[in-house]
C-alpha positions as CSV (number, residue, x, y, z in Angstrom):
1,M,0.1,0.1,-0.3
2,I,1.1,3.4,-1.2
3,P,1.0,6.0,2.0
4,T,-0.2,9.2,1.2
5,P,1.7,12.2,1.2
6,S,0.8,13.3,4.7
7,E,1.8,9.5,6.2
8,T,5.3,10.3,4.5
9,T,5.7,13.8,5.7
10,M,5.0,12.5,9.4
11,L,7.3,9.4,8.5
12,A,10.1,12.0,7.6
13,D,9.6,13.9,10.5
14,L,10.0,11.1,13.3
15,I,13.0,9.8,11.6
16,K,14.6,13.0,11.8
17,R,13.5,13.2,15.6
18,L,15.2,10.1,15.8
19,G,18.6,11.1,13.9
20,L,18.0,10.0,10.6
21,D,18.0,12.7,8.4
22,R,19.6,10.7,5.5
23,I,17.5,7.6,6.1
24,G,14.5,9.7,5.9
25,D,15.4,11.6,2.8
26,V,16.2,8.1,1.0
27,L,13.0,6.8,2.4
28,A,10.6,10.3,1.1
29,E,12.3,9.5,-2.2
30,E,11.0,6.3,-3.0
31,V,7.7,6.8,-1.7
32,R,7.5,9.7,-4.5
33,R,9.0,7.5,-7.0
34,L,6.5,5.0,-6.3
35,Q,3.6,7.7,-6.5
36,V,4.9,8.5,-9.6
37,Q,5.0,5.1,-11.0
38,A,1.5,4.7,-9.7
39,L,0.0,7.4,-11.7
40,Q,1.8,6.4,-14.6
41,E,0.3,3.3,-14.9
42,E,-3.0,4.9,-13.9
43,R,-2.5,7.6,-17.0
44,A,-1.7,4.7,-19.6
45,V,-4.9,2.5,-18.6
46,L,-6.9,6.0,-19.1
47,A,-5.3,6.7,-22.6
48,K,-6.2,3.2,-23.8
49,T,-9.4,3.3,-22.8
50,I,-9.8,6.8,-24.4
51,A,-8.1,5.1,-28.0
52,G,-10.5,2.6,-28.0
53,L,-13.7,5.0,-27.5
54,D,-12.0,7.2,-30.2
55,A,-12.0,4.2,-32.3
56,R,-15.7,3.4,-32.0
57,I,-16.7,7.4,-32.3
58,A,-15.0,7.3,-35.6
59,G,-16.2,4.2,-36.9
60,L,-20.1,5.8,-36.1
61,G,-19.0,9.1,-38.3
62,G,-18.4,10.8,-35.6
63,R,-15.2,13.0,-34.9
64,G,-12.7,11.8,-32.0
65,R,-9.9,13.8,-30.0
66,G,-8.2,16.5,-31.5
67,R,-8.5,17.7,-35.2
68,P,-8.4,15.3,-38.2
69,R,-5.1,15.9,-40.5
70,R,-5.9,18.0,-43.6
71,A,-5.4,15.6,-46.9
72,E,-2.5,17.0,-48.9
73,P,-3.3,18.2,-52.1
74,A,-2.3,15.7,-54.6
75,T,0.3,17.0,-56.8
76,A,-0.4,16.9,-60.8
77,S,1.5,14.8,-63.3
78,P,3.6,17.0,-65.6
79,S,2.1,14.7,-68.2
80,A,-1.5,15.2,-67.0
81,P,-3.5,17.7,-68.8
82,P,-4.7,20.8,-66.8
83,R,-8.4,20.5,-65.8
84,K,-10.8,22.7,-67.3
85,P,-13.2,25.2,-64.6
86,R,-16.6,23.9,-64.3
87,R,-18.8,25.8,-66.2
88,R,-21.9,27.1,-64.3
89,R,-25.2,26.9,-66.1
90,A,-26.9,30.4,-66.9
91,R,-30.2,30.3,-66.1
92,I,-32.7,31.8,-68.8
93,A,-35.3,34.6,-68.6
94,P,-38.3,34.6,-70.7
95,K,-38.9,37.7,-72.8
96,A,-40.6,40.2,-70.6
97,G,-44.7,40.1,-70.5
98,E,-44.3,36.7,-71.4
99,T,-45.4,33.9,-68.4
100,L,-45.5,30.3,-68.3
101,K,-49.1,31.0,-68.0
102,D,-49.4,32.6,-71.3
103,F,-47.7,29.7,-72.9
104,V,-49.9,27.1,-71.7
105,V,-53.1,29.4,-73.0
106,K,-51.1,29.4,-76.3
107,V,-50.7,25.3,-76.4
108,L,-54.1,24.6,-75.4
109,A,-55.8,26.9,-78.0
110,K,-53.4,25.6,-80.4
111,A,-54.3,22.2,-79.8
112,G,-58.1,22.6,-79.9
113,G,-59.4,20.4,-76.9
114,P,-57.8,19.0,-73.9
115,V,-54.3,17.9,-72.9
116,K,-52.7,16.3,-70.4
117,A,-50.8,18.5,-67.8
118,T,-47.4,16.5,-68.1
119,D,-47.8,17.2,-71.6
120,L,-48.0,20.4,-71.3
121,V,-44.7,20.6,-69.8
122,D,-42.5,19.6,-73.0
123,L,-45.7,21.4,-75.2
124,V,-44.4,25.0,-73.8
125,K,-41.0,24.4,-74.5
126,Q,-41.4,23.6,-78.2
127,A,-43.4,26.9,-78.1
128,G,-40.6,28.7,-76.8
129,Y,-40.5,28.8,-73.0
130,R,-37.2,29.0,-71.9
131,T,-36.3,27.9,-68.6
132,S,-33.3,26.2,-67.1
133,A,-35.9,24.7,-64.2
134,M,-35.8,21.0,-63.5
135,R,-38.8,18.8,-65.1
136,G,-40.4,18.1,-61.8
137,T,-40.1,21.5,-60.8
138,L,-41.9,22.9,-64.5
139,V,-44.5,20.4,-63.5
140,T,-45.3,21.8,-60.0
141,S,-45.3,25.4,-62.2
142,V,-47.9,24.7,-65.0
143,Y,-50.1,22.8,-62.1
144,R,-50.4,26.5,-60.5
145,A,-50.7,28.2,-63.6
146,L,-53.8,26.0,-64.8
147,A,-55.3,26.8,-60.8
148,D,-56.9,29.7,-62.5
149,K,-60.2,28.4,-63.1
150,H,-61.3,31.6,-65.0
151,V,-58.9,30.8,-67.8
152,F,-59.1,26.9,-67.6
153,R,-60.9,23.8,-66.6
154,R,-60.2,20.4,-65.4
155,L,-62.0,18.0,-67.6
156,G,-60.3,14.7,-65.4
157,K,-57.6,13.6,-63.7
158,G,-54.5,15.7,-65.0
159,V,-56.5,16.8,-67.9
160,F,-57.5,20.3,-68.9
161,A,-58.5,23.0,-71.1
162,L,-59.4,26.0,-72.0
163,A,-62.5,27.9,-70.2
164,T,-64.4,30.2,-71.1
165,A,-62.1,33.4,-70.1
166,P,-63.3,36.7,-68.6
167,A,-63.1,39.9,-70.2
168,S,-59.5,40.7,-68.4
169,S,-58.0,37.2,-70.1
170,R,-60.5,36.8,-73.1
171,K,-58.3,39.3,-75.4
172,A,-55.3,36.6,-74.6
173,V,-56.9,33.8,-75.7
174,K,-58.2,35.0,-78.9
175,S,-55.0,36.0,-79.5
176,A,-53.1,33.0,-79.1
177,R,-55.6,31.0,-81.1
178,P,-54.2,29.9,-84.8
179,S,-55.5,31.9,-87.6
180,T,-56.0,28.5,-89.3
181,S,-58.9,27.3,-87.0
182,I,-61.4,25.2,-88.9
183,A,-64.9,26.9,-89.4
184,R,-67.8,24.9,-88.8
185,K,-72.0,25.2,-89.7
186,P,-73.9,26.7,-86.8
187,G,-74.5,24.3,-84.5
188,E,-72.3,21.4,-86.1
189,T,-70.8,20.5,-82.2
190,L,-69.1,17.7,-81.0
191,Q,-72.5,17.3,-79.0
192,F,-74.5,17.1,-82.5
193,F,-72.4,14.6,-84.1
194,V,-72.0,12.6,-80.9
195,L,-76.1,12.6,-81.2
196,G,-76.2,11.9,-84.6
197,A,-73.8,9.0,-84.2
198,F,-75.8,7.2,-81.6
199,R,-79.1,7.5,-84.1
200,K,-77.0,6.0,-86.7
201,A,-76.4,3.3,-85.0
202,G,-79.9,2.9,-83.6
203,G,-78.1,1.0,-79.9
204,P,-75.2,1.3,-77.3
205,M,-71.6,2.2,-78.6
206,G,-68.9,2.5,-77.0
207,A,-66.5,5.8,-76.5
208,K,-63.9,4.6,-79.4
209,S,-66.5,3.6,-81.7
210,I,-68.5,7.3,-81.3
211,V,-65.0,8.6,-82.2
212,K,-64.8,6.7,-85.5
213,R,-68.3,7.2,-86.2
214,V,-68.3,11.7,-85.9
215,L,-64.9,11.3,-87.9
216,Q,-66.8,9.2,-90.7
217,M,-69.3,11.8,-90.7
218,G,-67.5,14.7,-91.0
219,Y,-66.5,16.2,-87.5
220,Q,-63.4,18.2,-88.4
221,T,-60.9,18.7,-85.2
222,T,-57.4,19.6,-85.2
223,A,-57.2,17.5,-81.5
224,T,-55.3,14.1,-81.7
225,P,-57.4,10.8,-81.3
226,Q,-57.0,10.8,-77.5
227,N,-57.6,14.5,-77.2
228,L,-60.7,13.7,-78.8
229,L,-61.8,11.0,-77.2
230,I,-61.3,12.9,-73.9
231,S,-63.9,15.3,-75.5
232,V,-66.3,12.5,-76.4
233,H,-65.9,11.4,-72.8
234,H,-66.7,14.6,-71.7
235,V,-70.0,15.0,-73.8
236,L,-71.3,11.7,-72.8
237,A,-71.1,13.0,-69.3
238,D,-74.5,14.6,-69.6
239,G,-77.3,12.5,-68.1
240,T,-79.9,14.5,-69.9
241,L,-78.9,13.4,-73.3
242,F,-76.8,10.0,-72.6
243,R,-76.9,7.1,-70.1
244,K,-74.9,4.1,-69.1
245,A,-75.8,1.2,-71.0
246,G,-73.5,-1.2,-69.5
247,K,-69.5,-1.9,-69.0
248,G,-67.8,1.1,-71.6
249,L,-70.9,1.5,-73.4
250,Y,-73.8,4.0,-73.9
251,A,-77.2,5.1,-75.2
252,L,-79.5,8.1,-75.6
253,A,-81.1,8.9,-72.8
254,L,-85.3,8.5,-72.7
255,S,-85.7,12.7,-72.9
256,A,-83.5,12.6,-75.7
257,R,-84.9,10.0,-77.8
258,R,-88.6,11.6,-77.1
259,K,-87.3,15.2,-77.9
260,G,-85.6,13.7,-81.4
261,R,-84.1,17.0,-82.3
262,V,-81.8,18.0,-79.3
263,G,-78.8,19.4,-80.8
264,R,-79.9,19.4,-84.4
265,P,-79.6,22.4,-86.4
266,K,-82.3,23.8,-88.5
267,G,-82.3,22.5,-92.3
268,V,-79.8,19.5,-90.9
269,V,-81.9,16.0,-91.4
270,P,-80.3,13.1,-89.4
271,P,-79.3,9.8,-91.1
272,A,-81.7,7.1,-91.0
273,P,-81.2,4.5,-88.0
274,E,-79.4,1.4,-88.0
275,T,-80.6,-1.7,-86.1
276,A,-77.0,-3.2,-85.5
277,E,-75.6,-2.7,-82.2
278,V,-71.7,-1.5,-82.3
279,K,-69.8,-2.4,-79.5
280,D,-65.4,-1.7,-79.4
281,G,-63.8,-4.4,-80.0
């Protein structure tokens, strides 16, 4: 057992009083040496424990004791070509007064029918809208522009078309329409052709068969077949004129059959009805 400093001092004083000064100095020095040795051994044990803790911290991605050494910069070999500085992509700003909403109006007016919001992203770029935003960010911006119910209307999940614009936005919609629009006779709407197709078929039909019928009957449009199919579904949603006759099949409603001339312009005689039932394949 190592004596404490106070015990060592008392022992030295006792030896001095006994006249053994030299022996007391030797014993005191030996005691100090043993104390230093014990403290050094304790410090070594603690240092080993701390080193183990630092290794565990570094394994978990943390920072151990002290600052990490900075990595020395790699010296480029004389034969290696110098690295070119990375060019940052410049942000492209649209022209003054041309917003994303204006381009969406132009695209929908040119399409002449409903368009999916995801397709509008590519169409506005083709129309000249310049942006450096990522596709996901541009899709979000397009949906924000389509939120204006005074200019746009939602026909289905992710499908939009132009609405009857108020006086403030009617001018922009009118200027965005192409000059080569198709002129139709008064009353020759898509609803009129769909009604004629049902009377000619004389039975239930699917939406795809209706699209084929209205095109064969002379309905003119610049819309794609897919957009025309969406427009036909929108027309068939009128419960006063049409009804569901089965899975994917539609027929004239009873009120439309009684009226007989619903949607028919003056001077236009509907074709004779057929008895064959038309279904999609």
